[in-house]
Steps between C-alpha positions, in 0.01 A plus 500: 500500500559745777499408867148640540377293205660186647318555827169562321558192282562277803198644681261453207636152427420394857155657475434327167595155626300557816192587295553195278513261794216678676284451189595130495409470868163670445430261213581203725267630771216553252541155346522325838212682666258554212566239231616191692230272627693250710838460671658328203415790269620751760837328513520475121407864438742628763796293381441535127436873510818555698698276264361669189568848634861393560553321169331765284643805678636776276865483401748738656564667164130570442443609858802733502387651170158575645651657813731715287202611294309583819775720649559670163869429449680408182683167489 
């Protein structure tokens, strides 16, 4: 990759991970404010959603492949 492609790759990788964690945060907020009915459920939904979003996050290989596809470069 050229220097310009490396910069674009780093930029879009940061944007992608930011969007992933933002989506996880929005899901936590929705579950805690709309679905949960008491404090125990609020705690459970907040901790379990955060843990699941961390455990089931996309692999680096998959994520890098998607970023490369997005910026239209050949591997």
